[in-house]
LUMNUVO-527545 format. One record per residue (C-alpha): residue number from 1; residue in three letters; chain; x, y, z. Coordinates in pm, 1 decimal. Layout:
BEGIN
ATOM   num   residu   chaine       east      north         up
ATOM   NUM      ala        A          X          Y          Z
...
This chain:
BEGIN
ATOM   num   residu   chaine       east      north         up
ATOM     1      met        A     3937.1      533.5    -1233.4
ATOM     2      ile        A     3717.8      561.8    -1553.6
ATOM     3      lys        A     3326.8      456.1    -1442.2
ATOM     4      met        A     3212.8      194.3    -1719.3
ATOM     5      ser        A     2861.1      270.9    -1832.8
ATOM     6      leu        A     2599.3      -34.5    -1778.7
ATOM     7      gln        A     2584.8     -161.1    -2128.8
ATOM     8      asp        A     2969.3     -192.9    -2108.7
ATOM     9      gln        A     2975.6     -399.3    -1750.5
ATOM    10      leu        A     2692.2     -605.2    -1904.7
ATOM    11      ile        A     2924.8     -666.6    -2212.9
ATOM    12      gln        A     3194.9     -754.2    -2029.7
ATOM    13      gln        A     2994.9     -998.4    -1765.2
ATOM    14      ile        A     2863.8    -1172.3    -2055.9
ATOM    15      lys        A     3216.4    -1213.3    -2253.5
ATOM    16      gln        A     3303.5    -1398.4    -1923.0
ATOM    17      leu        A     3042.8    -1648.4    -1936.6
ATOM    18      asp        A     3125.1    -1957.0    -2007.3
ATOM    19      lys        A     3045.2    -2187.0    -2328.8
ATOM    20      lys        A     2706.2    -2351.0    -2130.0
ATOM    21      gln        A     2605.0    -2036.1    -1986.4
ATOM    22      ala        A     2663.0    -1902.8    -2318.5
ATOM    23      glu        A     2460.1    -2116.2    -2514.8
ATOM    24      glu        A     2155.3    -2016.1    -2179.0
ATOM    25      leu        A     2169.5    -1708.0    -2297.0
ATOM    26      gln        A     2099.3    -1701.2    -2643.7
ATOM    27      phe        A     1863.2    -1956.1    -2585.8
ATOM    28      tyr        A     1643.2    -1715.0    -2348.9
ATOM    29      leu        A     1689.0    -1429.9    -2570.3
ATOM    30      arg        A     1605.3    -1598.9    -2878.7
ATOM    31      glu        A     1243.7    -1715.7    -2711.7
ATOM    32      ile        A     1173.1    -1408.2    -2591.8
ATOM    33      thr        A     1275.5    -1182.7    -2942.0
ATOM    34      gln        A     1061.3    -1418.4    -3103.9
ATOM    35      gln        A      725.9    -1384.2    -3019.1
ATOM    36      asp        A      466.2    -1259.9    -3188.9
ATOM    37      thr        A      320.5    -1051.8    -2918.6
ATOM    38      asp        A      430.6     -758.2    -2686.8
ATOM    39      glu        A      257.8     -935.6    -2399.9
ATOM    40      tyr        A      502.9    -1170.5    -2209.2
ATOM    41      ser        A      392.7    -1511.6    -2114.4
ATOM    42      pro        A      490.3    -1636.9    -1750.2
ATOM    43      gln        A      690.4    -1854.2    -1955.1
ATOM    44      asn        A      893.6    -1550.0    -2060.9
ATOM    45      phe        A      907.8    -1382.0    -1753.4
ATOM    46      leu        A     1079.6    -1709.3    -1612.3
ATOM    47      tyr        A     1326.3    -1643.6    -1914.9
ATOM    48      leu        A     1351.6    -1253.0    -1788.4
ATOM    49      gln        A     1453.7    -1393.9    -1479.4
ATOM    50      lys        A     1693.5    -1658.0    -1571.1
ATOM    51      leu        A     1860.3    -1352.6    -1792.6
ATOM    52      thr        A     1897.4    -1203.2    -1487.9
ATOM    53      ser        A     2062.4    -1448.8    -1322.2
ATOM    54      leu        A     2292.6    -1482.1    -1600.4
ATOM    55      cys        A     2401.3    -1112.8    -1615.2
ATOM    56      leu        A     2447.8    -1087.6    -1229.2
ATOM    57      arg        A     2692.6    -1355.7    -1145.4
ATOM    58      asp        A     2894.7    -1111.6     -929.3
ATOM    59      phe        A     2634.2    -1092.6     -680.4
ATOM    60      tyr        A     2717.6    -1541.0     -659.8
ATOM    61      thr        A     3081.2    -1446.5     -578.5
ATOM    62      leu        A     2972.7    -1166.1     -355.0
ATOM    63      asp        A     2750.8    -1363.5     -158.2
ATOM    64      gln        A     3021.5    -1688.0     -126.6
ATOM    65      gln        A     3243.9    -1385.9       -7.8
ATOM    66      leu        A     2984.9    -1288.7      298.0
ATOM    67      arg        A     2942.4    -1629.3      428.4
ATOM    68      thr        A     3331.7    -1685.8      390.6
ATOM    69      asn        A     3404.7    -1345.3      572.7
ATOM    70      ile        A     3151.7    -1159.4      778.7
ATOM    71      arg        A     2939.1    -1466.9      859.0
ATOM    72      ala        A     2892.4    -1497.3     1261.4
ATOM    73      gly        A     2757.9    -1719.0     1478.8
ATOM    74      lys        A     2351.1    -1684.3     1598.7
ATOM    75      lys        A     2356.0    -1365.6     1829.3
ATOM    76      his        A     2045.6    -1307.5     2014.9
ATOM    77      val        A     1915.9     -969.7     2067.7
ATOM    78      ser        A     1614.9     -899.4     2331.4
ATOM    79      leu        A     1437.4     -597.2     2209.3
ATOM    80      pro        A     1320.4     -323.5     2511.1
ATOM    81      arg        A      962.8     -402.7     2586.1
ATOM    82      glu        A      861.6      -17.6     2766.2
ATOM    83      phe        A      695.0      182.3     2483.8
ATOM    84      thr        A      687.7      547.5     2446.1
ATOM    85      glu        A      379.2      730.4     2367.3
ATOM    86      thr        A      398.7      996.4     2117.0
ATOM    87      asn        A      162.9     1273.6     2028.9
ATOM    88      asn        A       11.7     1135.5     1719.1
ATOM    89      ser        A     -336.0     1051.5     1746.6
ATOM    90      phe        A     -459.8      797.9     1491.2
ATOM    91      pro        A     -628.8     1020.3     1261.7
ATOM    92      asn        A     -333.1     1233.2     1193.7
ATOM    93      ile        A     -140.0      922.8     1112.4
ATOM    94      ile        A     -359.4      780.0      868.9
ATOM    95      glu        A     -343.4     1182.2      714.7
ATOM    96      arg        A       -4.6     1198.3      687.0
ATOM    97      arg        A      123.7      816.0      567.1
ATOM    98      arg        A      322.2      858.8      284.5
ATOM    99      ser        A      607.9      677.4       70.8
ATOM   100      arg        A      913.6      841.3      244.4
ATOM   101      arg        A     1260.8      794.2       53.4
ATOM   102      glu        A     1432.4     1073.4      175.3
ATOM   103      tyr        A     1626.4     1015.8      524.0
ATOM   104      gln        A     1864.0     1157.6      766.8
ATOM   105      thr        A     2182.8     1026.7      834.0
ATOM   106      gln        A     2138.3      992.2     1211.5
ATOM   107      pro        A     2069.7      621.3     1338.8
ATOM   108      ile        A     1738.7      556.6     1488.7
ATOM   109      ser        A     1728.4      334.6     1832.9
ATOM   110      leu        A     1693.5       40.9     1940.2
ATOM   111      pro        A     1370.3      120.3     2144.6
ATOM   112      gln        A     1253.2      300.5     1835.6
ATOM   113      leu        A     1334.6      -28.8     1631.4
ATOM   114      ser        A     1155.5     -254.1     1878.2
ATOM   115      glu        A      840.1      -47.4     1891.8
ATOM   116      leu        A      795.6      -66.3     1486.2
ATOM   117      leu        A      879.4     -462.2     1484.5
ATOM   118      tyr        A      595.5     -504.3     1730.9
ATOM   119      tyr        A      354.1     -276.0     1569.2
ATOM   120      thr        A      428.7     -423.6     1280.2
ATOM   121      tyr        A      369.0     -772.6     1344.0
ATOM   122      gly        A      453.4     -832.2     1698.5
ATOM   123      ala        A      297.0    -1134.8     1933.8
ATOM   124      thr        A       -0.7     -942.1     2074.8
ATOM   125      gly        A     -254.9    -1210.3     2189.1
ATOM   126      lys        A     -299.2    -1576.0     2231.5
ATOM   127      ile        A     -544.1    -1826.0     2185.8
ATOM   128      ser        A     -630.8    -2196.5     2197.4
ATOM   129      leu        A     -587.2    -2320.5     1808.8
ATOM   130      arg        A     -542.5    -2655.3     1662.0
ATOM   131      gly        A     -434.7    -2812.1     1936.0
ATOM   132      tyr        A     -210.6    -2534.8     2098.7
ATOM   133      arg        A     -317.0    -2405.9     2440.3
ATOM   134      asn        A     -101.3    -2057.0     2362.6
ATOM   135      tyr        A     -149.0    -2011.4     1996.2
ATOM   136      ile        A       47.5    -1687.3     1906.4
ATOM   137      leu        A     -174.2    -1393.8     1725.0
ATOM   138      arg        A       -1.9    -1110.3     1575.1
ATOM   139      ser        A      -44.1     -772.7     1489.6
ATOM   140      ala        A     -131.8     -817.2     1156.5
ATOM   141      pro        A     -398.0    -1055.0     1003.3
ATOM   142      ser        A     -350.6    -1387.3      848.7
ATOM   143      ala        A     -537.6    -1644.9      643.6
ATOM   144      gly        A     -620.8    -1894.3      916.6
ATOM   145      ala        A     -399.5    -1734.6     1136.8
ATOM   146      leu        A     -100.8    -1958.9      957.6
ATOM   147      tyr        A      125.9    -1661.8      918.3
ATOM   148      pro        A      361.0    -1797.4      632.0
ATOM   149      ile        A      545.5    -1455.2      588.8
ATOM   150      asn        A      871.1    -1419.8      792.4
ATOM   151      leu        A      965.0    -1040.2      866.1
ATOM   152      ser        A     1375.6    -1001.4      882.9
ATOM   153      val        A     1544.7     -669.0      941.6
ATOM   154      ile        A     1836.0     -573.3      723.1
ATOM   155      val        A     2033.5     -314.4      981.0
ATOM   156      asn        A     2219.9      -41.1      802.8
ATOM   157      ser        A     2222.1      192.1     1128.6
ATOM   158      val        A     2046.7      141.2     1467.5
ATOM   159      asp        A     2245.7      263.3     1791.8
ATOM   160      thr        A     2424.9      -21.9     1984.5
ATOM   161      leu        A     2352.0     -299.4     1717.3
ATOM   162      ser        A     2587.0     -388.6     1474.1
ATOM   163      pro        A     2516.7     -376.7     1079.4
ATOM   164      gly        A     2374.2     -713.3      957.9
ATOM   165      phe        A     2077.2     -932.1      862.7
ATOM   166      tyr        A     1842.5    -1020.7     1112.6
ATOM   167      arg        A     1568.4    -1258.5     1149.0
ATOM   168      tyr        A     1251.7    -1113.4     1342.2
ATOM   169      lys        A     1188.0    -1378.3     1658.5
ATOM   170      val        A      808.1    -1269.5     1709.0
ATOM   171      lys        A      717.9    -1499.5     2023.2
ATOM   172      glu        A     1071.3    -1372.3     2260.0
ATOM   173      his        A     1017.3    -1039.7     2062.0
ATOM   174      ala        A     1422.8    -1045.9     1960.0
ATOM   175      leu        A     1672.0    -1019.5     1692.4
ATOM   176      glu        A     1859.4    -1340.4     1604.2
ATOM   177      ser        A     2175.3    -1269.4     1380.3
ATOM   178      ile        A     2195.6    -1449.3      991.0
ATOM   179      phe        A     2495.0    -1287.4      972.5
ATOM   180      leu        A     2733.3     -951.6     1066.1
ATOM   181      gly        A     2839.1     -662.4      779.4
ATOM   182      asp        A     2750.4     -392.6      581.8
ATOM   183      ile        A     2579.7     -523.8      278.3
ATOM   184      arg        A     2442.1     -175.9      159.8
ATOM   185      ser        A     2621.9     -182.2     -163.6
ATOM   186      pro        A     2519.5     -510.1     -323.1
ATOM   187      leu        A     2164.2     -441.5     -139.3
ATOM   188      val        A     2110.3     -134.7     -383.0
ATOM   189      gln        A     2261.1     -330.7     -669.2
ATOM   190      ala        A     1962.9     -590.3     -601.4
ATOM   191      gly        A     1710.3     -328.3     -564.3
ATOM   192      leu        A     1767.2     -158.8     -925.2
ATOM   193      gly        A     1997.1      111.9     -834.0
ATOM   194      gln        A     1777.3      265.8     -547.5
ATOM   195      gln        A     2001.8      454.3     -324.5
ATOM   196      phe        A     1763.3      534.8      -35.5
ATOM   197      met        A     1802.0      160.0       44.6
ATOM   198      ala        A     2187.8      270.8      176.3
ATOM   199      thr        A     2042.8      542.0      357.8
ATOM   200      ala        A     1740.7      402.8      510.9
ATOM   201      ala        A     1808.0      293.9      889.9
ATOM   202      val        A     1654.7      -23.4      863.5
ATOM   203      val        A     1540.5     -243.5      563.6
ATOM   204      leu        A     1238.9     -475.9      683.8
ATOM   205      val        A     1235.6     -772.2      438.0
ATOM   206      leu        A      917.7     -962.4      425.0
ATOM   207      ser        A      966.8    -1333.2      312.1
ATOM   208      ala        A      728.2    -1571.8      241.8
ATOM   209      val        A      731.4    -1938.7      339.6
ATOM   210      pro        A      449.7    -2138.4       94.6
ATOM   211      glu        A      493.4    -2455.7      306.4
ATOM   212      arg        A      271.0    -2303.4      580.8
ATOM   213      ile        A        9.2    -2252.8      378.3
ATOM   214      ile        A      -11.8    -2412.9       30.0
ATOM   215      pro        A     -105.9    -2755.1      209.7
ATOM   216      arg        A     -439.7    -2587.9      326.6
ATOM   217      tyr        A     -525.0    -2363.7       60.9
ATOM   218      gly        A     -396.9    -2511.9     -233.0
ATOM   219      ile        A     -256.3    -2277.5     -505.6
ATOM   220      arg        A     -492.4    -1995.9     -358.6
ATOM   221      gly        A     -269.6    -1944.7      -81.7
ATOM   222      tyr        A      -45.1    -1793.6     -300.8
ATOM   223      arg        A     -301.7    -1521.3     -322.2
ATOM   224      tyr        A     -302.9    -1485.3       45.6
ATOM   225      ile        A       65.8    -1487.9       99.6
ATOM   226      tyr        A       46.8    -1167.9      -81.5
ATOM   227      leu        A     -231.0    -1001.3      114.9
ATOM   228      asp        A      -66.1    -1103.0      453.4
ATOM   229      ala        A      209.4     -872.7      311.7
ATOM   230      gly        A        7.5     -633.8      231.2
ATOM   231      his        A     -164.4     -612.1      594.1
ATOM   232      ile        A      258.6     -621.1      745.8
ATOM   233      ala        A      348.6     -342.4      523.8
ATOM   234      gln        A       72.4     -118.7      587.7
ATOM   235      asn        A      116.5     -183.1      952.3
ATOM   236      ala        A      499.3      -87.3      913.0
ATOM   237      tyr        A      377.0      240.8      760.1
ATOM   238      leu        A      196.1      338.4     1009.2
ATOM   239      ala        A      406.4      245.5     1268.4
ATOM   240      ala        A      663.1      430.2     1135.7
ATOM   241      glu        A      456.3      743.0     1130.0
ATOM   242      tyr        A      335.3      699.1     1499.2
ATOM   243      leu        A      736.7      704.6     1580.6
ATOM   244      asn        A      818.0     1003.6     1348.3
ATOM   245      leu        A      985.0      784.1     1074.1
ATOM   246      gly        A      968.3      755.2      729.5
ATOM   247      ala        A      856.4      443.5      573.0
ATOM   248      cys        A      937.0      319.0      175.9
ATOM   249      asp        A      762.3        6.2      -25.3
ATOM   250      ile        A     1041.3     -154.6     -244.7
ATOM   251      gly        A      882.3     -394.5     -470.8
ATOM   252      ala        A     1127.8     -338.2     -764.6
ATOM   253      phe        A     1439.7     -604.6     -710.8
ATOM   254      tyr        A     1629.6     -822.1     -906.1
ATOM   255      asp        A     1461.3    -1160.6     -693.8
ATOM   256      asp        A     1778.5    -1380.3     -771.8
ATOM   257      ala        A     2057.9    -1134.5     -645.9
ATOM   258      val        A     1820.2    -1044.0     -321.5
ATOM   259      his        A     1786.2    -1417.4     -266.7
ATOM   260      ser        A     2194.4    -1467.0     -321.2
ATOM   261      val        A     2276.1    -1124.6      -88.7
ATOM   262      leu        A     2069.3    -1255.7      215.8
ATOM   263      gly        A     2143.9    -1631.1      178.7
ATOM   264      phe        A     1760.1    -1752.2      101.2
ATOM   265      asp        A     1690.4    -2050.0      -84.9
ATOM   266      pro        A     1375.3    -1923.8     -283.9
ATOM   267      glu        A     1230.8    -2318.1     -377.1
ATOM   268      lys        A     1181.8    -2279.1       29.7
ATOM   269      glu        A     1136.5    -1904.0      116.2
ATOM   270      phe        A     1134.2    -1599.8     -139.3
ATOM   271      val        A     1113.1    -1241.2      -94.4
ATOM   272      val        A      763.9    -1055.6     -137.4
ATOM   273      leu        A      865.1     -697.1      -44.3
ATOM   274      met        A     1165.0     -515.4      134.7
ATOM   275      ile        A     1034.0     -198.2      348.3
ATOM   276      thr        A     1296.7       77.4      407.3
ATOM   277      ile        A     1296.7      262.3      745.3
ATOM   278      gly        A     1440.3      605.3      854.0
ATOM   279      arg        A     1488.3      882.6     1015.0
ATOM   280      val        A     1298.9     1240.4      850.2
């Protein structure tokens, strides 16, 4: 089988567009190429995103297959709460922190994943707030303690845990399956071909729900969303180092493709950042 070049694949997909999609493609290309400046406006970024959607229609087909073939009912996985101590001191963890993209093939254990999630975004305390007697606080700070970020996990290789996409349930310190199945191939494609997303044991997914924070802070809430994501990501890095694992942020990906593969409605919840974790 002859492997097609990226250009040939793109041409083939463009040829398969229907008339309406072809007209959209022409419009977006014309608007972008007619600019007199090299600087892209917010509108042009929108056009580029639309182009991405048109040229990556296979993800939408795959997404439907995903729901038809491997989507499972909700599966609740309780995570162990007995944590082990390592010999890594805090100064040592800070000095060793690096973005690590090369991972061993061995899976991580469920206790390791449990500890990683707890230190990254786990429930660490309770206070009386906004009429709630036991309002949960987490290991990462959040503007107004509103926590607009959800933490989910793409499981590639974890002992005793089936591959699939899981939501981290903070209050219960548990995982709830969204769907089960191996999605490494479409995930790598959606991640601009970054192969270490497939060799990582897990990929943490940080997604934002604007409705939790925008009513209180208005448009400035979007700034707080990204600040929150940064706090959580740093926790994940330090927790990984503590557990002798490696971590790496993934900020380069096709938004529409990732949302399609994971089944997100970006009008309600959108992916901000992904973090690969694995043995090093």
